[in-house]
Each structure stands twice: as C-alpha cells, then as structure tokens.
C-alpha positions as CSV (number, residue, x, y, z in Angstrom):
1,X,49.2,-1.4,-9.0
2,X,50.7,-4.4,-7.2
3,X,49.4,-6.3,-4.2
4,X,50.1,-4.6,-0.9
5,X,49.4,-7.2,1.8
6,X,47.1,-10.1,2.4
7,X,45.5,-10.4,5.8
8,X,43.4,-13.2,7.4
9,X,40.4,-11.5,8.9
10,X,39.4,-14.5,11.0
11,X,35.6,-14.5,10.8
12,X,35.5,-13.0,7.3
13,X,36.7,-14.3,4.0
14,X,40.4,-13.8,3.3
15,X,40.9,-10.2,2.3
16,X,43.5,-9.3,-0.3
17,X,44.3,-5.6,0.1
18,X,45.3,-3.9,-3.1
19,X,46.2,-0.3,-3.4
20,X,44.2,0.0,-6.6
21,X,41.1,-0.7,-4.6
22,X,41.8,2.1,-2.1
23,X,39.3,1.2,0.5
24,X,40.5,-2.4,0.8
25,X,43.3,-1.3,3.2
26,X,40.6,-0.3,5.7
27,X,40.3,-4.0,6.6
28,X,43.3,-3.6,8.9
29,X,41.3,-1.3,11.1
30,X,38.6,-4.0,11.7
31,X,38.7,-5.3,15.3
32,X,40.4,-8.7,15.4
33,X,41.5,-8.5,11.7
34,X,45.2,-8.4,12.1
35,X,45.9,-12.0,13.2
36,X,48.7,-12.5,10.8
37,X,49.7,-12.8,7.1
38,X,47.9,-15.5,5.1
39,X,50.1,-18.4,4.1
40,X,50.4,-19.0,0.3
41,X,49.4,-22.5,-0.7
42,X,52.3,-24.6,-2.0
43,X,52.4,-26.1,-5.5
44,X,51.2,-29.6,-4.6
45,X,48.9,-32.3,-5.9
46,X,45.1,-31.7,-5.8
47,X,44.6,-34.1,-2.9
48,X,47.3,-32.3,-0.8
49,X,45.9,-28.9,-1.7
50,X,42.4,-30.1,-0.8
51,X,43.7,-31.3,2.6
52,X,45.5,-28.1,3.2
53,X,42.5,-26.1,2.3
54,X,40.3,-28.1,4.7
55,X,42.7,-27.6,7.6
56,X,42.9,-23.9,6.7
57,X,39.1,-23.8,6.8
58,X,39.1,-25.4,10.2
59,X,41.6,-22.8,11.4
60,X,39.4,-20.0,10.1
61,X,36.4,-21.5,11.8
62,X,38.4,-21.6,15.1
63,X,39.3,-18.0,14.6
64,X,35.6,-17.2,14.3
65,X,34.9,-19.1,17.5
66,X,37.8,-17.5,19.2
67,X,36.7,-14.0,18.2
68,X,33.0,-14.5,19.0
69,X,33.5,-16.3,22.3
70,X,37.0,-16.5,23.8
71,X,38.7,-13.3,22.6
72,X,35.7,-11.1,23.3
73,X,35.7,-12.3,26.9
74,X,39.5,-11.8,27.1
75,X,39.4,-8.3,25.6
76,X,36.6,-7.4,27.9
77,X,38.9,-8.3,30.9
78,X,41.8,-6.4,29.3
79,X,39.6,-3.3,28.8
80,X,38.3,-3.5,32.3
81,X,41.8,-3.8,33.8
82,X,42.9,-0.9,31.6
83,X,40.1,1.2,33.1
84,X,41.3,0.2,36.6
85,X,44.8,1.3,35.6
86,X,43.4,4.6,34.4
87,X,41.8,5.1,37.7
88,X,45.1,4.4,39.5
89,X,46.7,7.0,37.4
90,X,44.0,9.5,38.3
91,X,44.4,8.8,42.0
92,X,48.2,9.1,41.8
93,X,47.9,12.5,40.2
94,X,45.4,13.8,42.7
95,X,46.3,16.2,45.5
96,X,43.9,14.1,47.6
97,X,45.7,10.9,47.0
98,X,46.5,10.1,50.7
99,X,42.9,10.8,51.7
100,X,41.4,8.7,48.9
101,X,43.7,5.8,49.8
102,X,42.9,6.0,53.5
103,X,39.2,6.0,52.8
104,X,39.5,3.0,50.4
105,X,41.5,1.1,53.1
106,X,38.7,1.8,55.6
107,X,36.1,0.6,53.2
108,X,37.9,-2.6,52.6
109,X,38.3,-3.2,56.3
110,X,34.6,-2.6,56.9
111,X,33.5,-4.7,54.0
112,X,35.9,-7.6,54.0
113,X,37.3,-7.5,57.6
114,X,40.8,-7.3,56.2
115,X,43.5,-4.9,57.4
116,X,45.7,-3.3,54.7
117,X,48.8,-1.2,55.5
118,X,48.5,2.5,54.9
119,X,51.9,2.2,53.2
120,X,50.5,0.0,50.5
121,X,50.7,1.4,46.9
122,X,47.6,2.8,45.2
123,X,47.4,-0.1,42.8
124,X,47.4,-2.7,45.6
125,X,44.6,-0.9,47.4
126,X,42.5,-0.4,44.3
127,X,42.9,-3.9,43.0
128,X,42.0,-5.3,46.5
129,X,38.9,-3.2,46.6
130,X,37.7,-3.8,43.0
131,X,38.5,-7.6,42.7
132,X,37.5,-8.5,46.3
133,X,36.3,-12.1,45.4
134,X,39.2,-13.0,43.2
135,X,42.0,-15.4,44.2
136,X,45.0,-13.8,45.7
137,X,47.3,-14.9,42.9
138,X,45.0,-13.4,40.2
139,X,44.9,-10.1,42.2
140,X,48.7,-10.2,42.5
141,X,49.0,-10.6,38.7
142,X,46.8,-7.6,38.2
143,X,48.9,-5.5,40.6
144,X,52.1,-6.6,38.7
145,X,50.5,-5.6,35.4
146,X,49.6,-2.1,36.7
147,X,53.0,-1.7,38.4
148,X,54.9,-2.6,35.2
149,X,52.7,-0.2,33.2
150,X,53.4,2.5,35.7
151,X,57.2,1.9,35.5
152,X,57.0,2.1,31.7
153,X,55.0,5.3,31.9
154,X,52.1,3.9,30.0
155,X,49.5,6.7,29.5
156,X,45.8,6.7,30.0
157,X,44.0,4.5,27.5
158,X,47.1,2.7,26.3
159,X,47.2,-0.4,28.5
160,X,44.5,-2.3,26.7
161,X,46.4,-2.1,23.4
162,X,49.6,-3.3,25.1
163,X,47.8,-6.2,26.6
164,X,46.5,-7.2,23.2
165,X,50.0,-7.0,21.7
166,X,51.6,-9.1,24.5
167,X,48.9,-11.8,24.3
168,X,47.1,-11.0,27.6
169,X,47.4,-10.3,31.2
170,X,49.5,-13.4,32.2
171,X,52.0,-12.8,29.4
172,X,52.4,-9.2,30.3
173,X,52.8,-10.0,34.0
174,X,55.4,-12.7,33.4
175,X,57.3,-11.9,30.2
176,X,57.4,-8.1,29.7
177,X,60.8,-7.6,31.2
178,X,62.2,-11.1,30.8
179,X,65.9,-10.9,30.0
180,X,65.9,-7.2,30.4
181,X,68.2,-5.4,32.8
182,X,67.6,-1.8,31.9
183,X,66.4,0.6,34.5
184,X,63.2,2.6,34.7
185,X,64.4,5.7,32.8
186,X,65.4,3.4,29.9
187,X,62.0,1.7,29.8
188,X,60.3,5.1,29.7
189,X,62.6,6.2,26.8
190,X,61.8,3.0,25.0
191,X,58.0,3.5,25.4
192,X,58.4,7.1,24.2
193,X,60.2,5.9,21.1
194,X,57.6,3.3,20.4
195,X,54.8,5.8,20.7
196,X,56.6,8.3,18.4
197,X,57.2,5.5,15.8
198,X,53.6,4.3,16.0
199,X,52.3,7.9,15.4
200,X,54.7,8.3,12.5
201,X,53.6,5.1,10.9
202,X,50.0,6.0,11.3
203,X,50.6,9.3,9.6
204,X,52.3,7.6,6.7
205,X,49.6,4.9,6.4
206,X,46.7,7.4,6.4
207,X,48.5,9.7,3.9
208,X,49.0,6.8,1.6
209,X,45.4,5.8,1.9
210,X,44.3,9.3,1.1
211,X,46.3,9.3,-2.1
212,X,44.9,5.9,-3.3
213,X,42.2,5.5,-5.9
214,X,38.6,5.1,-4.7
215,X,38.8,7.6,-1.9
216,X,35.5,9.6,-1.6
217,X,35.9,13.3,-1.1
218,X,33.7,15.1,1.5
219,X,32.5,18.6,0.9
220,X,31.2,20.2,4.1
221,X,31.5,23.4,6.0
222,X,31.1,21.5,9.3
223,X,34.7,21.5,10.3
224,X,35.8,23.3,13.4
225,X,39.3,24.8,13.3
226,X,41.1,23.7,16.5
227,X,44.5,25.0,15.5
228,X,46.1,28.0,17.3
229,X,45.0,31.3,15.9
230,X,47.5,34.1,14.9
231,X,46.3,36.0,18.0
232,X,47.2,33.0,20.2
233,X,50.5,32.5,18.5
234,X,51.4,36.2,19.0
235,X,51.5,35.6,22.8
236,X,53.8,32.6,22.5
237,X,57.6,32.9,22.4
238,X,59.0,32.3,18.9
239,X,61.2,29.5,20.3
240,X,58.1,27.7,21.6
241,X,56.0,28.0,18.5
242,X,57.5,24.8,17.0
243,X,55.9,22.8,19.8
244,X,53.2,20.3,18.5
245,X,50.5,22.1,20.5
246,X,51.1,25.2,18.3
247,X,51.4,23.4,15.0
248,X,48.5,22.5,12.6
249,X,47.9,18.7,12.2
250,X,47.7,16.8,8.9
251,X,44.2,15.3,9.2
252,X,40.6,16.3,9.9
253,X,38.6,14.0,12.2
254,X,34.9,13.6,11.7
255,X,32.1,12.4,14.0
256,X,29.1,10.8,12.3
257,X,26.2,8.4,13.2
258,X,25.1,5.4,11.2
259,X,22.3,6.1,8.7
260,X,19.3,3.9,8.1
261,X,20.9,3.1,4.7
262,X,23.7,0.7,4.6
263,X,27.2,2.2,4.2
264,X,25.8,5.7,4.7
265,X,26.5,8.0,7.7
266,X,25.1,11.2,9.0
267,X,28.0,13.7,9.4
268,X,27.7,15.7,12.6
269,X,30.9,17.6,12.9
270,X,34.5,17.6,11.8
271,X,37.6,18.8,13.8
272,X,40.9,20.1,12.5
273,X,43.1,19.7,15.5
274,X,46.6,20.9,16.5
275,X,49.4,18.4,16.0
276,X,49.6,17.4,19.7
277,X,45.9,16.4,19.9
278,X,46.2,14.7,16.5
279,X,49.2,12.7,17.8
280,X,47.1,11.4,20.8
281,X,44.3,10.3,18.5
282,X,46.7,8.5,16.1
283,X,48.4,6.8,19.0
284,X,45.1,5.5,20.3
285,X,44.3,4.1,16.9
286,X,47.7,2.5,16.6
287,X,47.4,0.8,20.0
288,X,44.1,-0.8,19.0
289,X,45.1,-2.3,15.7
290,X,46.2,-5.5,17.3
291,X,49.6,-5.3,15.6
292,X,53.0,-4.1,16.6
293,X,55.2,-1.4,15.0
294,X,57.2,-3.9,13.0
295,X,54.1,-5.4,11.4
296,X,52.7,-1.9,10.8
297,X,56.0,-0.9,9.2
298,X,55.8,-3.9,6.9
299,X,52.3,-2.8,5.7
300,X,53.3,0.8,5.2
301,X,56.5,-0.2,3.3
302,X,54.6,-2.6,1.0
303,X,52.0,0.1,0.3
304,X,54.6,2.8,-0.4
305,X,56.4,0.4,-2.8
306,X,53.2,-0.4,-4.6
307,X,52.5,3.3,-5.1
308,X,55.7,3.6,-7.1
309,X,54.7,1.0,-9.6
C-alpha cells in the first residue's frame, strides 16, 4: 500500500506512517506529535543537502527542548485554566450560583481587602480568587478566554484542546474573533458543526485503522454492554429511538493498566457504549490531538485513498 502521511514527532525520529504497517498511524495520537508535515529534501548537491539536514536536526532538537521544557509548562497552564473554566461552568449551572458567588466575594474581601461588585460575572470572581497574586492584565486575559469560551458554548473538558489549536492563551484572547462579525448564535452553530465534524473524522480514522494490517484482535468476555436494552427501548417513543442515546456505538473502549513487560497491558474492563457517550469520548480524543479538522481530514483522506490501492 502507498504512504499515508509523514509526521515530525519532535523528540522522536521522523515517523513515516504507512497503512501497510497498521500500527504506525497510532503515532498521531502521541502527545505533541502533530507539529506538522515533514518537508521533503530538495534534489540538491551533497553539501547543500548536508547543510539542510543539519538545520533540520537543530530544528528537531529545538522541538525536543520545546516539548520537554516550554510546551509542558504552557500545556500545564492551559490545562489548569481549562479546569478553572470547567469550575465556572459548574457554578453557572448550579441553583446555588448566587450564594456561591456571594461567598467568594466575601472571601476575596477578607483575604485581599478588595471590594468586588456583586454584579460581577462568575468568571471574573473566580479568576480574581484563584489568581490572586497575578498581574491585572494577565487576569483580564484569563477572564476574556473564559468569556469567549462561554460565548462559543465550549463544553466541559474542551477548552484545553482549543487553546492548543489556537497557540495558547494570548492568541485565543486576542485573535479568536478577529475579523468576525457574527453573533453569539452563529458562533454556537459553528462550534456545533466543528464538533460534529471532529467526531465524524475520528470515526472514519478509527474504522480505517481497524481494517489495516497488523491490528491485534482481543478475545475477552470482559465487555460491559452499555447500549439500551430492548426493555428500555420499549418505553421510548418510536420517534425518539433514533436519538444517539438510544443507538449502539461503533467501538468498544477498554481500560487497562501497564504490565511489567514492555508493550503488554493488563485488561481490566471493556465498555460498549451508546452512540451519545461514544461521541463524547471521540470528541475528547479529537480535541487533544493537537491538530485541527482540516489537518485531520487530510490524514483521513490520504489513508482512505491508500486503502484503495
């Protein structure tokens, strides 16, 4: 079969993913792997090629340094801010929202001797409490990030992936809506479409990987059926049975722990979920790939084309 895609894995050697190898495509699921397509070396003299190879080596060494030091620190801050955003979502959905905000404002006043208006939004109060020693401008950026995520209807657990795709907190805060004049409903629709596309692409990619050579079958009775039973469906209106929460999914998800032997794992339990839960898992995976839908579409299209050869 023909070559699918070549990725620069940063800290690892250049990995050429070929469908004939099957498992090779799993490289795109490695954290920090999807930093872009590898450039093909031009047909030049040996001296020029050597010089280009040296600078390429320096670039790879920088990627190693960036992943080991810089990006890990950045990603830690993105993950933490994403957790703060999830907390804001939780408070906004709570029937005790007003009381929680009031108590937070009192705690800030007692701790920092700062008065905050009770009319302040949840994100403003939470950011002020959590990042008490941070410069005002940095706190304002965090508030802007959360407010834009709220306006785009970003769901719990999704913000960290969006921050990775946009290149960080500052880029998200300053460039997300640049040149955009659409209103809030349009942004929500756009996010909904992006999510649906990401889930669809993940389905196609995993289905292709399952049909490739070199895939190891698993024979185990340890799979819990989480799809609706006939008895449950009997109590649901026929018109509603097409809903994803009543439809069987396409995949089985397994939980395992690393074994003492390299490349071996101890299987604990498998789950065969309904399609709505499966969609959530696929979306979580897609948002953490470090790539956007266009790049993922290119990988899937190349892989599909290779399977026809």
